[in-house]
ZATIMI-224202 format. One record per residue: residue in one letter; x, y, z of N, C-alpha, C, O in turn. Coordinates in steps of 0.02 Angstrom, whole numbers, plus 50000, padded with zeros to 5 digits. Example, Ala and Ser with C-alpha at 12.3 -4.5 7.8 and 13.67 -1.06 7.14 Angstrom:
2
A506604971650390506154977550390506604983550390507124983450423 S506424988850354506844994750357506455000250394506705005750402 
END
This chain:
259
M564365623555456564335621755526565275620355540565655615855523 S565385627755583566105626955590566385621655622566015617055638 Q566985621355636567405616755671567335617655753567385613055793 D567225624455768567005625655834566485627755846566415631955890 D565885624955805565265626355803565055625355889565285620755923 G564525631155916564295628355983563895622655988563755620256042 K563655619755918563175612755928563685608055926563605603455966 T564095607855899564635601155897565155602955957565185598656001 G565505607955964565925609956024566575606556021566645600855998 Y566965609856042567765606356030567935602555973568215597055972 G567725606055925567915603355863567655596755837567905594355786 V567105593455872566955587855845566335589555808565875593155830 H566375586355743565845587455689565245583555689564815585755650 I565075578455721564435575155752564165577055806564475576855859 N563535579155804563105578455853562865572555877562405570055843 M563115568655944563055561955943562295562055964561905558355935 E562065566556016561295565656033560825565755979560345561855979 D560925569855933560635571855870560525565155827559965563255811 V561085561755811561265557155778560965550355802560715546155763 F561045549555880560675543655910559905544155910559555539855883 Q559665549455939558985550755940558715549255875558375544055875 A558775552855807558575551855744558665544155731558205541055705 S559235540955747559205534955713558755529155752558615523655729 F558565531855813558275526255854557475527855833557065523255837 R557275534655811556655534955772556595530555706556095527155692 R557195530955666557265526555601557135519255614556795515555577 T557405517655665557505509955689556625508455695556325505355651 V556385510655740555745510655762555265511655709554715509255724 S555275514255653554785517155602554475510455567554715504855576 A553955511755530553785505755497554415503255434554405497755408 T554845507855420555395504955369555915500855410556125495255399 G556055505255461556495500955510556355493655536556775489555554 V555645492855535555395486355558555455481855497555535475755500 V555425484855450555415479555374555995477455374556085471455362 L556605482255389557325481155372557505475155428557815470055412 A557285476355486557425472555536557265464155517557635459355523 V556535464655493556385456755480556805455255407556875449255393 A557035459355370557295456855324558015453755333558245448755306 L558345458455383559005455155402558925449955449559425446555461 F558445448755477558245444155515558265437555476558625432855494 V557825437255416557785430255372558545430455345558845425155350 V558885435755318559325435255299560045432155347560485429155317 G560105433355426560395430955479560215424655481560725421355475 L559685420755487559525415655488559805410055435560005404455449 A559745413755363560125411155319560925408255330561215402955322 G561065413755348561815413455369562165409155419562715406555411 E561655408655485561555403455520561855397655525562305394855556 V561195396255457561035389055437561795387055391562015381355388 A562065391855365562685390955325563295389755385563675384955376 R563355392955429563945392855455563905386855519564385384455549 Q563235385455528563245377755574563265373155525563525367955545 S563095373255470563095367455437563795366355389563985361255359 G564095373255394564935371255367565445371055419566045370255407 D565185371755476565765370055538565915362455526566445360355549 A565585359155501566035351555509566465351455443566885347055432 Y566325356155404566795355055329567335358455344567855356755316 M567365365055398567845369355382568165366155458568775365255452 L567955364655512568395361755572568575354655584569015352555622 G568175351355545568325344555547568975340955535569305337055570 P569075344055461569775341155438570305343355483570835340355480 L570225348755532570675351855581570595347155647570975348255694 G570175342755652570305339555707569885342255771569905340055828 V569475347555743569195351255806568405348355821567965347855778 F568365346855878567705346355877567155349355876567095354255913 V566595347455833566085353655823565445351055849565185345855830 E565195355355896564405353455927564045355655884564095361255858 S563525350455870562975351655824562545356155863562435355755923 G562285361355814561815366455819561065364855806560945359255782 P560575368955819560005368255803559815368655739559295366055716 F560275372355704560405373755621560825372555591561095376155549 D561035365155612561575360855577561275355355528561175349555543 F561155358355467560725351755430561255349555382561735352955365 D561085342355358561595339255326561545341855254561145339155216 L561985348055228561925349755168562635348355143563165347455174 A562475348455074563035347955035563595352755036563305357855054 L564055353955029564665359555042564285363954982563955368854998 P564345362454924564125367454866563345372554904563255378654904 V562875366754933562405371754937562505376855010562135381555025 V563075374555047563195378355115563635384755090563565390255116 L564045383555040564405389655005563915394954978564005401054982 L563305391554947562985396454897562435399654966562245405554963 L562285395955011561935399455076562185403955092561885409355092 S562965403255114563295407455146563315414855097563145420355120 L563545413955033563625419254990563115422754963563165427654926 S562415419154989561825423354971561665426855036561375432255031 A561835424555099561775429255155562115435855149561865441455158 Q562765434155132563205439955116562885446555086562795452255107 V562715442355015562415446254967561855449954986561865455954971 G561325447555021560795448755057560635453855096560135457455096 T561395453655152561485460055185561755465755145561585471455159 V562065464755108562245471155067561615474055026561565480155019 V561235470655003560615472154954560055476855011559775482155001 V560055472755070559635475755124559965483155132559675488355117 A560535482555156560865489055158560755494955131560645500455158 V560795493055056560825496754998560105500154996560045506054981 Y559485495455013559025499255024558805503355072558475508455063 A559035500555135558855505055192559185512055177558835517155183 Y559835512355156560005519755135559585523455077559425529355082 R559435520055030558965522654977558345524755017558105530255005 A558055520455068557395523555080557525529855147557115534355161 F558055528955175558205533855217558305539355161558005544355180 A558545540155112558875546855077558215549455049558115555555043 D557715544355031557135547554991556645549655037556085551455017 G556805549555101556415552455169556785558855176556475563255207 T557425560355152557725566155162557815571755109558305571955072 P557405575455109557255580755042557895584655057558165585755003 E558195586955100558795591455072559435586555026559955589455010 L559345580155012559755577554982559595577054915560065576054876 G558975577454893558625580454827558845573354783559185574254733 T558675567654799559145561854773558785560954703558185562454694 R559285557954643559005557254594559445552354561559915554154526 Y559225543754575559955541954560559965540354487559485541754453 E560545537254460560865537554401560785530554393560505528454342 F561045525754446561195518854453560495515154471560045516954508 S560565509554434559885505254454559905502954523560445502854553 F559355500954554559575496454606559925491654611560335491754657 G559905485854566560325481854546561075482654552561455479554588 K561235488554501561945491854485562315493554553562895491654565 A561925497454598562195500654652562325494354700562815494354737 S561855488754699561915483254752562635479954728563035476954765 V562705481054669563255475554640563895481754664564385479454694 S563895486254656564425489354666564495491054738565035493354754 A563955490254795564045489754849564435483754879564835484054926 F564235477954841564545472754873565255469854853565555465154878 L565445474454797566145474554775566525478954819567105477354829 A566255485054851566565488954880566685485154957567215485854988 S566145481354980566195479055044566535473055027566625470155080 A566745470254986567245464654988567925467154996568325464055031 A568135474654955568615478054954568755480355023569335479755043 F568285482855063568335485755123568415479455174568585481055231 V568355475055166568415468755211569135465155201569305461155243 V569515466355152570115465355139570585469255157571155467555174 L570355475355153570865482055173570855483355256571285486455287 V570285480355282570085482455357570645475155394571035475555441 S570495469855357570765464555379571655463555376572015460455415 V571825466855320572555466055298572735472555368573185470955407 G572455478155379572575481355433572535479855505572955481855547 L571995476155519572105472255585572655468555591572985468855643 L572815465255545573445460755537574175464155565574645461855598 L574045471055534574695475655549574515478755605574285484455605 L574595475555656574755477655728574055482655740574035487755774 V573525479655705572805483555734572455490155718571865491455703 V573035494155728572955502355739572745503355665572245507055664 P572975501155591572975503055533572145499255522571825502755484 G571865495055539571395493055522570775496655558570245497255528 V570865498855621570385502755645570385509655608569865512755597 Y571075512155586570925518255546570565516955488570155521255470 L570645511555452570305511055396569535510555397569165512255350 T569355508355451568705506455489568355512255476567895512655435 V568585517555516568405524355530568345528155463567805530755447 A568945528555419569075531555365568515529155304568415532755255 L568265524055313567955521755264567245519155267566875516455225 A567165521255339566505518055369565885519755320565415515855313 F565945526155284565275527955239565375525555174565055528955133 Y565765520055143565585518855077564995516055055564795517154998 L564695512755093564085510255073563595515355052563305514854998 I563505519955089563105525955073563255529855018562825533254990 F563975529754996563975532454939563895526754883563795529354828 A563895521454882563685515354843563075516154824562925515454764 A562545517854881561845515554890561585522954842561345522754785 V561705528954881561535534454877561655540154830561225543854807 E562435540254817562665545154775562995541154711563535543554694 D562775535554673562855530254642563595529654625563745528854566 D564105529954676564735529654657564975519854642564735514554664 G565385521054608565685512854589566105510054661566135513354713 P566335505054656566555502754718567235507154730567275508854789 V567655509054698568285513154708568205519354734568485522154781 E567605521854680567445529254710567085529954768567175535254798 A566645525554794566325524154858566855524854913566825529854949 L567325520254921567885520354948568175527854963568125531155014 R568455529154908568755535154897568275542254925568585546954951 S567575542654917567375547154921567305547355012567355552655043 S567185540855045567085540455124567925542155147568015545755196 W568265540555126568885543855138569075552055136569495554555173 L568755554955096568705561055081568215564555127568295570155152 L567805561255133567255564555176567395564755264567095567855308 T567795561555264567935559455342568525563555360568625565155419 K568975565355306569595568055317569655575355351569445580555327 G570015574455417569895580255452569525577055498569765577055554 R568985573955489568565571655547568405565955572567875564255598 R569075561655559568885555955583568975555255661568635550555680 N569325558355713569195558755776568485557855798568325553655839 S567995562855764567275562855770567045554555754566805550755796 V567155553255695566865547255676567055540755715566735535555720 F567635542455739567985536755797567595536955858567335531755880 I567525543255892567115543055944566465540755937566215537955985 L566095541655878565345538555861565395532655863565005529655899 L565815529555830565905520755827566025519355893565705514655916 V566365521955924566535518055999565845518756048565615514356084 V565595525256038564995525656081564375519656043564075515556078 F564325519956002564005513955964564085507756002563645505156036 L564705505555994565015499756029564885497756095564785491856113 F564875503156133564625501956207563955501956211563685499656261 F563575504856155562795503656163562655496556134562175492956150 A563145495156088563045488456063563075483256106562635479056100 F563555482256156563695478056197563105479056249562855473656266 G562925482656268562235483356295561645478256276561345473956309 V561595480556207561025476356172561195468456175560825463956195 V561845468056149561995462656138561835457356216561535451956221 F562175461356269562055457556336561395456956356561265452456396 L560845461456333560065462056349559885454556303559555449856325 G560185455056238559735449056195560025442556231559665437456236 F560695442856257560955437656272560545434056356560495428156374 L560375439256384560025438156449559185434556423558935429556446 I558955438356379558295437856367558325430356329557945426256356 S558615428356283558825423156248558945417456298558685411956287 T559315418556350559495412756393558835411056431558615405356431 E558525416256465557875415256497557235412456440556785408656458 M557285414556390556735411056349556945402656329556575397956318 S557715402956329557785394556304557555391356378557135386856380 S557815393556429557605389456489556885387756490556655382056498 F556465394556480555635392256476555365386656440555005381856454 V555745389456374555545383256318555865376456345555515371456343 A556345376056364556615368856395556175365556454556105359656469 G555955370156477555415367856526554715365856518554355363556561 H554555367356446553825365956421553945362656375553475358956361 H554485362056334554585358756271555005354556265554995350156308 T555475354056219556115349556193556715352756213556725358956212 D557245349356231557965354756213558125358456142558365364056133 Y557945353556094557895356356011557495363456026557745368956015 A557015362656046556525369356038556885376256075556865382156056 A557185373556125557435378356173558185381656140558405387256151 E558435377056105559095378756058558855384556001559135389955991 V558305381955970558115386455918557805393955944557875399355914 S557475393056000557065399356020557795404156054557695410056070 E558375401656060558845405756089559285407856028559665412556039 V559295405455971559575406155907559005412555887559225418255882 L558455411455879558085416455852557935423255894557845428455862 V557915423255957558065429155994558615432655980558585438555964 T559295428555987559775432255957559995435455895560485439155886 E559515433055847559625434555768559065440755769559165445255729 L558625440955801558205445655813558465453455838558305458955816 F558975451555896559175457655914559735460955865559805466855851 Q560125455255843560665456955805560305460955739560535466255717 A559865458255718559565462155653559275469355678559475474155645 A558895470555722558795476455763559445481455764559525487355748 L559775477255785560465481655795560835483855732561165489055734 T560815481355694561165482155638560665488155592560935492455558 V560085487655596559695493455565559835500555610559835506055582 F559945499655683560115505955706560945507155691561095513155693 L561305504255682561885505055648561855508855583562105514455581 L561625506755541561325509155468561105517055479561315521955447 A560655517055527560285522955540560945527355563561125532255530 V561215525755607561635528755647562265532055599562485537555614 L562555528055541562935530155500562705535155438563085538855407 F561955534355426561645538755387561615544055422561715548755383 E561515546355483561425551555516561925555955523561845562055520 A562485552855533563065554455541563525557355484563895562355486 Y563375551255412563415555055352563095562255326563375566655293 L562495562055350562245569455336562385576255368562335581655338 Q562535575655417563095578455478563645581355424563675586555392 L564055575555428564805576755395564735581355318565075586255302 R564225578155280564015580955216563845587355222564135590455177 E563405591855268563285597455261563945600855302564125605955272 D564315599555356564875603155370565505602855315566005606455317 S565365597455266565835598155213565565603055160565955604755115 Q565025605255161564765608855100564825616055137564845621155101 T564845616555205564985624255248565565628255236566085626555263 P565545633155200566255637655184566515638455251567045641555260 
END
């Protein structure tokens, strides 16, 4: 696929329509539903850790912390362990997602050298490095952080599918996006607009659901329902993002292998 190929046009290396259509099909498939359920559970664990840990984090600063429906009286070590488990769980689900996507993509001819556990460890370490790099970049007038987000966007796929170690996964993403970062940036911007719409829809539905439950049950039940709906939408959106990145990876991979 050349840079000026008629399919992509104007030097754009990613066919947005193909990416989003294929990603939607993956999201609503049986695999996508299972992934969404897993992320929903992981998200709830993270929400419990966040709400229960607010008092530990913000209380000493004199910040008023409003109690949420998942604010439980947990010891700090339990909160930290739950938070870490949610973060690790998210990465593990992402690794599983990418391997499931790859197994259903014959042209990849996937033969994993790394076990799932080793791939997950590499992905988690790469994720930690990614967060640090992007965070530092965002502190440096934002632009470097955005640039690094675009350049390193596919590191998890390389760790999950191509058996790269943490450093190699980041490097592979950097090389894959080299000369194509404008396309990846546009893709992520389009996704963000879509995500804002989904989040807003989720907000409306969760608010209406909360009002309905409050009218028939307790305020606590209403708060719980609002969190559950929000987490469900976020889980589905995350699966869609994973699928979008995977489909873009396939196109960029094909483009990089074309003379």
